[in-house]
N, C-alpha and C positions, 0 to 999 in steps of 0.2 A: 503494500499499499505506499503511496506517496506520501511523503511527510503533510503537503498543502492540505490533505484530507485528513488530518489526525486530529482537528479540532472538532467540537459539536456543533452543528447547526440544526436550527430549529425553522419549521415551516408550518403553516397550517393547511390543511388539505381536507376535501370533501370525499365522503363515499358516493359513488354513483353507480347505479343499478344496470349495467350494460350486459351483463352474461346472465345465463338462468340459472346457474349453480354457484355463482360467486360474484363478488364484488370487486370492483378495479378501484384501486388507490394509485393516483398518479404522483408521481416523484420526479424531481429535476432530473435531466439527463446525466448531469455531471455525479451524481449518486452512484449511477450504475456500475462504476469502476471500483467501489468500495463495499459493494454488497458481498457477503459471505454467506455459504449454506450452514444454516445452525439448525439444531433440532428445535422446533418451538411447538409445543402439544405433538402433533403427531404427522405434521404435513411439509411437504417441500414445494415451492412455488418457483417458476421460471419468470425470468424479467421478460417483458413484452414491450414493443414500440407501439406509443399510441399519439405520438406526436413529433413535432420538429425538434422541441426543447425538452420534452418528457418522455420518461419509461414509466412502466406500472408493473404492479404485481397484484394478482388477485387472493383475495380472502374468502375462505368457505363462509356460506350465509350464517350458518348455523353458530359462529363465534359472535356475531353481532350481538343478538339478545344477550348473551353471558354478560356482556359489559354494559347492556343497557343502550345500545346504538342502533340507529335507523339508516336509511337511504336519506343522505344530506347532512347526517352528523359531522361535526367538525372534530378533527383529531388533529393533534401535533406529532410532526414527523421529526423526529432528532437524529442528526447524523454524528455519531461518536468515533472513537478509534477503532475500527474494525467493525463497525456494527450499525445497523438503524434499528430504531426503537419508534414503536407507533403507540400513541396512547391517547385515549379520550380526553378531552377538554372539560367535559363535565357528563354526569350520569343522569339520563332521562327516566331511566325504570329501575325498579327494585333490583338489588343485585340477586343473583341465581342462589338459590338455597342448598348447601352442600351437607348431605348427610352421610355417616358412616356407623355400622354396627360392630359394637366392640364386645367380645367374649374373653374371660380369662378364669383360671382356676384358683384364684385366691384373691382375696381383697385388696392385697398389697399392690400386686400387678396390675389390677383393674384400675386402681388410683392413678398409676402412672399413665396407663393407657388414657384415661379421662384428660389427664394434663396434655399428653401427647395431642389428642384429637381436639383439644382447645388451640393449642399453639400452631397447629397445623392450618387452622382457620374454618373448620367445621362449623356449621351452624346448628346442628340437631346431633346427638350423639346417642344412639340405641344401645342400652347395655342389655345384652341377653344373658340368659341365666335367672339365679333365684335373685327375687326381687329385694329381699332384705339384705342380701351380701352387696347388690348394687347400690342401694340406699346408703349403706355403710362406707363403701369405697369413695361415692361421691362426696359424703358429708365430711370425710377426711381431707379432701382438699377444696371443698367448695369455697371456704373463706379466701383463697387465693387466687380465685379466676373470676374476675370482674365480670358480670352479665351473665353468669351460669345459673341457670333455674331448674329445678327438679319438676318434671310435668306430671301429672295424672293421666292413666292410660293402660290399656293392657300390657304394654312393655313399659320398662322403666326407661323414660327418655329424658335426656337433657338439653334444653335448649339455651342457645349462647345470643344474648341481645346486646350486640356490640356495634356501633356505627363506626367501623374502621375508616371508611372514607373520610368521616370528619374528626377523626382522632388524630391529635398532633402527637407525631413521635419525638419531636423537639420538646414539646412540655413534658412527655413521660420521662426523657432523659434530666430534663431540668429537675422534676420530682425525685427522681432517682438520686440525683446530686444531694440535694437537700437531705433526704433521707439517710444518706452515708453519713454526711457530715455531722447528723446529729448522733448519729451512733457513736461515732469517734469522740463526740463531747461527752456522751454516758460513760464511756470507757474510762477516759480521763478523770471524770468525775469520781467513778470508782476507785481508782487507785489513789487519789486524794482523800477519799472519806472513808473508805473501806465499806461501803454502804452496798449490800448486795441487790437492793431493789433497783440500783442503776443498771445492773447486769441483767434483770428481770425485763427492764422497760427496753432495752436492747434487743433482747431477743424478741419482743413484740414487735419491734420495728422491722426485724429482719422479714416478719410475715407479710409486712406492708411491701417491702423491695420486691419480695416475691411476686406480690400481686401487680406490680408495675411491669416487673418484668415479663410476666406472662401476657399482659395486655400489649407490651411494647413489640414483644416478637410475633403475636397474633397479627398486629396492624400492619406490620412491616410484610409479612407473609402475603395479606391481602393486598397490599398496595405497592408491591415491589415494581409492578409494572410502569410505574410513573417515572422512576429513576433507578435503574438495578444497581448501579454502583453506589449512589448515596445510601441506598437500603441496605446494601452490605455493611458500608460503614456505621450506619446506626445500629446494626445489629451486633457489631463487634463491640461497640461502644457499650452498649445494655448488657451484654455477657459478661464484659471485663467489671462493670459495677455491680452486677449479681454475684460475682466470683469474689469481690471485695467485702460484700456483705456476709457472704457464707464465711469468709477467714473471721470475720468480726464475732459471728455467730458462735464459731468452733473455740474462738478465745474466752467468749463470755461464759460458754458452758464448761470449759476448763477451770476458769476461775472460780466459779461457783463449786466445783469439786474441791479445789485446793486451796479456798481463801486462808484457811487457818495456817497452811504450810509455808505461804510465801511471807517473807519478811518485810518489814517498813521500807528498809534499804533498797530491795528489788523490786517493790512497788514504785519506788520513784524513780528507779532506772527504766522500767516498763512505761512508765508514764510519759517520761522523756521521750523515748524510742516512737511511742505511739502518736505523739504528738508532732514528730518529724515525718512520720509516715502520712498521718492525717495533712499536714501542708503539702506533701509531696502530690498525694491524691487530688486535692483541692485545684492545685495549679495544672495537673494534667487534665483534669476536666475542663477548665477554664480555658486551657490552649484549644481544646476542640471546639466549645461553644462560642469562643470570642474570635476562632479564627486566627489565632496568634502562632504563626510559624516558628518564631523567635523563642517562646515560650516552650513551645514543644519540643525544639532541638535542645535547650538546655536541660528538660526533663530528661531526655534520652541520655544526654551526656553524664548526668548524676546517678543514673542507675546503678552502676557497679559500687561508687563511692558510698552511697546509700546503703547497699547491701552489706557492706563491709563494715560499715560504721554501726549496724545494729548488731552483728555478730560479736565486733570488740567490744560494745557498750555492754551488752548483756554477757559476757562470758564469766564473769565472778558470779553470776545467778543461775550457772546452768548445772547445779548439782542433781536437780530432780529433772527426770522425762519433761514433765509438764512445762518447766521454764523453757527447754529447748523448743517444745511444741509453740509456745507463744512467740518465740522468736522466729521460727519457721513461718508463721500465718504473717507476721510483720513485713517478712521478705516476699511471701507470696503477693502481698498487697502493692508492694513497690512494683514487681513485675507485671502486675495486672494494669496499674496506673500508667507503667510505660508503653503497654499495649495501647491505651488510648491515646497517649501523645505521637505513637507512631501511625494511628488512623487519621489523627489530626495533620501530620506532616504529609501524609501520602494524598490526602485529600486536599491540601492547600497547593501542592506541586501540581496534581492535575488539573485544578480549576486553572492555575497560571498558565499552563501549556494549552488548556482550551480556548483560553481568552487571547493570547499571543498567536495562535495558529489557526488560521480560518481559510476556506477556499477562497479562490481568488474571483468568482463570478457567483452571482446570485442565480439559483435555478426558477423558473417560471413555468407553471403548468399552461 
């Protein structure tokens, strides 16, 4: 592919009903040199000539109602580095409802399958088998799945009432950031006061973080067609924030078990360590949200030094295996935060390339 076509271009195109089994989407002729054959659903299409300055591809008719489109609907055609994306500008009809049937031998496995069905974007989960077991499996995870409701009927059915198209993933990420910061504050308050209620509150906040995580991933799965690369970036950030929350959850559970065994001196050491980790995590998230590449690069350069400082600072408190576990979780949080900074860096570099490199001429239909 020529360098001049590496930048992303966007045009508005309209569907026309010229064929009996398909719709034609006209695209500028200069795009034809960069179209690549990719597996999308289960079809491969051939480029056809429909004008002096345009070529076209056909789209199966049955695809249109899935996205709420009709003849005359406007879509945005985006030219990216090695691919073309076609996405609706708006939705005129309700989304298609997706249903899946679930069956498992035990309640724990069924609970995990319910979570998986939620994340994958299904609107209705039919749990087959014993109704009592199905109900237990659902209520084990119901509080972590926003919009999940158990319905009456012959089979135990879970309806998911979430408007993904109007859910802002950026707002989900911002809420996860606030939750993680509050979890760090509660942890450091425990190290200062030795009050176990701070750890108990932290564990409850991890449930809130799980809810945001599942909602964010579900929304991304249902709306990734808008911008696949941005969707991948956001998914990586959400997963890293969720992993950091899991680290703090494990730290809290460990401290609740050994709180009488850890000395006041070691509590002060770990308070300082997690204060540094909290600052590092906050900067990493801000580098992504604010689009600050300088901050993101500084975060990445500090990663190894931060890890070394954690183990050198806590070395005198390593007599117990539990203390080693605390240091390990602090280090894992550092690397998860660095992952967010890597996403921020890659995103900003990609946007810079797309902005500076563009086709030399504008296509017209």
